[in-house]
C-alpha positions, 0 to 999 in steps of 0.5 A, spaced: 403 530 485 409 525 487 412 529 493 419 526 491 419 529 484 421 536 486 427 533 490 429 528 484 428 534 479 433 538 483 438 531 484 437 531 476 439 538 475 445 537 480 447 531 476 447 535 470 452 540 473 457 535 476 458 531 469 459 538 466 464 540 472 467 533 472 469 533 464 471 540 465 476 538 470 478 532 466 480 537 460 484 541 464 488 535 467 489 533 460 492 539 458 497 538 464 498 531 461 501 534 455 505 539 459 508 533 463 509 529 457 513 535 453 517 536 460 518 529 462 515 530 468 512 524 473 505 523 471 503 520 478 505 526 483 504 523 490 505 530 494 499 533 489 495 527 490 496 528 498 494 536 497 488 535 493 485 530 498 487 534 504 484 540 501 477 537 499 477 534 506 478 541 509 472 544 504 467 539 506 462 541 511 458 534 510 453 530 510 458 526 506 464 523 510 471 525 509 473 518 507 467 517 502 469 524 499 476 522 498 474 515 495 470 519 490 476 524 489 481 518 488 477 515 482 476 522 479 484 523 479 484 516 477 480 518 471 485 524 470 491 520 470 489 516 465 487 522 460 494 524 462 498 518 460 495 510 461 499 508 467 501 500 468 501 498 475 504 492 477 502 488 484 504 482 487 499 477 485 495 473 483 489 477 481 484 479 487 489 479 492 490 484 498 495 487 494 491 488 488 485 491 493 491 496 495 493 498 488 486 499 486 484 503 493 490 507 491 490 508 483 482 507 482 479 504 476 482 508 470 489 505 470 491 498 468 494 493 473 499 487 472 499 481 477 506 479 478 508 472 482 514 475 486 516 481 489 523 480 485 519 480 479 516 486 480 523 490 482 526 488 475 520 490 471 519 497 474 527 497 474 526 496 466 521 500 465 516 495 463 511 498 468 510 505 471 509 504 478 508 498 483 505 496 489 508 491 494 506 489 501 511 491 507 508 489 513 502 487 517 500 489 524 499 482 526 504 478 522 510 483 522 514 485 516 515 482 509 522 480 509 523 479 501 520 486 500 525 489 505 531 485 502 529 487 495 531 494 497 538 493 499 540 492 491 535 496 488 535 504 486 527 504 486 524 509 491 518 509 495 513 514 493 507 513 497 504 508 502 497 505 503 494 502 509 489 497 508 484 493 513 485 486 512 478 483 513 478 476 512 471 472 509 469 465 509 468 463 501 464 457 499 459 455 494 458 449 500 453 451 506 457 452 512 455 445 515 457 441 510 464 444 509 470 439 510 476 443 508 478 450 509 484 453 504 488 459 505 495 462 506 498 459 512 498 467 515 490 467 514 489 461 517 493 463 523 489 470 523 482 466 523 484 460 528 479 462 533 473 463 529 475 456 525 475 453 532 468 455 534 464 454 527 468 449 523 472 445 529 472 438 525 474 442 518 481 440 515 486 446 514 490 446 508 495 451 506 494 454 499 499 458 495 495 464 495 488 466 498 486 467 491 488 460 489 484 458 495 478 461 492 479 458 486 479 451 489 473 452 493 469 454 487 471 448 483 471 443 489 464 441 493 465 441 501 471 446 500 471 453 503 476 459 502 479 464 507 480 470 503 478 478 502 471 479 499 474 482 492 476 475 491 469 472 492 467 478 487 472 476 482 471 469 482 463 469 483 463 465 489 458 466 495 461 469 502 458 465 508 461 470 513 465 476 513 470 479 518 472 472 521 479 474 523 481 474 530 483 481 531 479 487 528 485 491 527 489 487 522 492 492 517 497 491 512 502 497 510 504 497 502 509 501 499 508 504 492 514 504 488 517 508 482 523 510 479 523 517 481 523 520 488 517 524 491 517 531 492 516 534 499 509 535 502 511 539 508 508 541 514 511 535 518 507 530 513 513 527 510 516 520 512 523 518 510 525 511 509 533 509 510 537 503 509 543 503 514 549 499 515 554 500 521 559 495 518 565 494 523 562 500 527 557 495 530 562 489 532 567 494 535 563 499 539 557 497 544 554 503 543 554 503 536 546 503 535 545 509 540 550 513 536 546 511 529 540 514 532 543 520 535 544 524 529 536 524 528 534 525 536 539 531 536 535 534 531 528 533 533 527 528 528 522 522 530 524 515 529 517 511 527 520 504 526 527 500 526 528 493 524 534 489 523 536 484 517 542 480 515 546 483 510 547 476 507 554 479 505 558 476 511 556 473 518 553 477 523 553 484 518 546 487 519 542 492 515 538 497 519 531 499 516 528 505 519 523 510 518 523 517 520 519 523 520 521 529 515 523 529 507 530 527 505 531 534 502 529 537 509 535 541 512 535 537 518 535 531 515 540 532 510 545 534 516 543 528 520 545 523 514 551 527 513 553 526 520 551 518 519 556 518 513 562 519 517 562 513 520 557 508 517 559 505 510 552 505 507 546 510 508 541 509 503 535 513 501 529 508 500 524 514 499 520 520 502 513 520 501 506 523 505 504 520 512 498 516 512 495 515 519 493 507 519 
C-alpha cells in the first residue's frame, strides 16, 4: 500500500469539509449583502475587514503563517463582496502597474478593476459614482510623496477609507539574453532605484525613460535587445521572461497606497485607527513665528501622536501652504474632536480627509 494514500485521503476529506464551509460562509455573506442593499449600507467595510483579519490571526496556531492565512481570507472576503454586490475598483493604470498589484492585494480576484490614466481622472470617476472605490499611490519610502495625489484632496470631499503597503520589488524583464541587452526602459524613478544593479550588470546599456513600467514591458516584448524594469505582475501579464528579480538597490522599498470612497470608515478602536487632516494656517503662519507649534499643540496636549506632516503650496496665493498630517486615532474619538474644535478657532481650513485602520509597513 502506498504510505501517502491514507494522508491524501484525509486531505481529500478536509477539502470536502472546506468547500462546504466556504459555500456556507458565502451564503451568509449573500444574506448580509441583501440587507446592506436594502438599507443603503456600504458593501466594503474596512473596519470589519480589519476585525476579521485580526480575529483569524489570533485563532491561528500554525503551521500556516499569519501572512498566508490573511491572504487566503482576503480572497474569501473578495468572493463574499462579489456576492453582496459587484464592485468596480479604479486604480492608477495601466494594467499590471504597481497600483494594480496593490489594488488586487487589497480587494482580491473576485471584484472588477478599471485602469485610469491619471489621479485626477480617478477622483472625478469616484465622485460621479462611476466606480465604487479607488486605489492611488500616496508615498514611497525612497522617493517621497506623490504630489498629484496629495493636491487632489484639497478640492475633493472623497474620504480615505483604508491604506495598503506594498513592497516594491523590481525585476529585469526581457525576451533577450542579459549579455545582448542594449537598452533598458522604465519609469525614471524605477531606473533610479536600480542604478547600482544596472551599473554592475549592464554598464553599457542605454537607459530610457518610459511613460510607465508597464509600457516598458510592452516595449521590451516587441523590441529585440531591449529590457524593462518593472514588477513581476507586468511580466506575467504580458508573458515576458524575468531575467533577474529584486534588482532594486534598497531592500526596504515600500509604497503606501490609499483606498478612497465616498463615505467614511467607522472606527476600529483600541488605538488601531489613523486619521489624515488637511490644515491651512492662513494669515496665522505669516504673522506668528510659532504658528506651526500652535497647530500641533492641540494634538500633543491630548496624547494624540503625529506620524506624518508635509506642507504643500495651496496654489491660491503666494506663500500660502496646506499641511497634510497623519495622527493616531479616529475622527470620532472624543480627544480628536476636541483637538479639531480647538484648531478651527484659529485655522481657516481644517479638513478631514478620512480615518482608516492602522497597518504596519
